[in-house]
C-alpha positions in Angstrom: -7.4 33.6 -8.6 -9.8 30.6 -8.6 -8.4 27.3 -7.4 -8.7 24.3 -9.7 -10.9 21.5 -8.4 -10.1 18.0 -9.5 -13.0 15.7 -10.3 -13.4 12.8 -7.8 -14.2 9.4 -9.1 -14.6 6.3 -7.0 -13.7 2.9 -8.2 -16.4 0.2 -7.8 -14.4 -1.3 -5.0 -14.0 2.1 -3.2 -17.7 2.7 -3.5 -18.4 -0.7 -2.1 -15.9 0.0 0.8 -17.7 3.2 1.6 -21.2 1.7 1.3 -20.3 -1.1 3.7 -18.8 1.3 6.2 -21.8 3.6 6.0 -24.2 0.8 6.4 -22.3 -0.5 9.5 -22.4 2.9 11.1 -26.0 3.5 10.1 -27.0 0.2 11.8 -25.3 1.4 15.0 -26.5 5.1 14.8 -27.8 7.4 12.1 -26.0 10.2 13.8 -22.6 8.4 13.6 -23.3 7.4 10.0 -24.0 11.1 9.2 -20.8 12.1 10.8 -18.9 9.5 8.9 -20.5 10.7 5.6 -19.6 14.3 6.5 -16.0 13.4 7.3 -15.6 11.5 4.0 -17.1 14.3 2.0 -14.8 16.9 3.7 -11.8 14.7 2.9 -12.9 14.4 -0.7 -13.2 18.2 -0.9 -9.7 18.6 0.5 -8.3 16.1 -2.0 -10.2 17.7 -4.9 -8.8 21.1 -3.9 -5.2 19.9 -3.5 -4.5 16.2 -4.3 -0.8 16.6 -3.6 -1.5 17.7 0.0 -1.4 14.1 1.3 1.5 11.6 1.6 2.6 9.4 -1.2 2.5 5.7 -0.4 3.0 2.5 -2.4 2.2 2.3 -6.1 2.3 6.1 -6.4 -0.9 6.4 -4.5 -1.6 9.0 -1.9 -3.4 8.5 1.4 -5.7 10.7 3.3 -6.3 9.6 6.9 -9.7 10.4 8.3 -9.5 12.3 11.6 -12.4 10.8 13.6 -12.9 7.4 12.0 -10.4 4.5 11.5 -10.3 4.8 7.7 -7.8 5.8 5.0 -8.7 7.1 1.6 -6.2 5.8 -1.0 -6.2 7.6 -4.4 -4.2 8.5 -7.5 -4.2 11.6 -9.7 -4.7 11.3 -13.4 -4.6 14.7 -15.1 -7.6 16.5 -13.7 -9.2 13.4 -12.1 -8.7 11.9 -8.7 -9.4 8.2 -8.7 -10.3 6.9 -5.3 -9.0 3.4 -5.1 -10.2 2.5 -1.6 -11.9 3.8 1.5 -10.1 1.4 3.7 -10.6 0.5 7.4 -7.2 0.6 9.1 -7.7 -2.7 10.9 -7.9 -4.6 7.6 -4.9 -6.2 5.9 -3.3 -3.6 3.6 -2.5 -6.3 1.1 -6.2 -6.1 0.1 -5.9 -2.6 -1.3 -2.5 -3.3 -2.7 -3.9 -6.3 -4.6 -6.5 -4.0 -6.1 -3.9 -1.7 -7.5 -1.9 -4.6 -9.0 -5.0 -6.0 -10.6 -5.8 -2.7 -12.2 -2.4 -2.4 -13.8 
C-alpha cells in the first residue's frame, strides 16, 4: 500500500526564515549550510509522510524540532497540504511566530 504524501507549502515568512538561516550558515561554511539544508529537507519529507507524527502546540500547530540545528519547524495541516508557518530559531522570542499565526486568522 502506497503511503500518501502531503504537499508542503511554505508561507512567505517561513521561506524568509529559512533563507536567512541558510545565508547565515553559508557565510560561515558551505558544508554547514549544506547540512542545514539537508536536515530541513529530511524534516519536510518526514512531515509530508506523516504530519501527525509531531507534537501539537499552540494554535493547533505542530512542531518538528531539528536534531542538529537549533530550529523548530511550525506547521499546520489543511486537507492534503502542510503549510509551514515558520522555520524558527529556538533562541528567538516565540511570540514572533505566534503573532504570525494570529495575523493570518
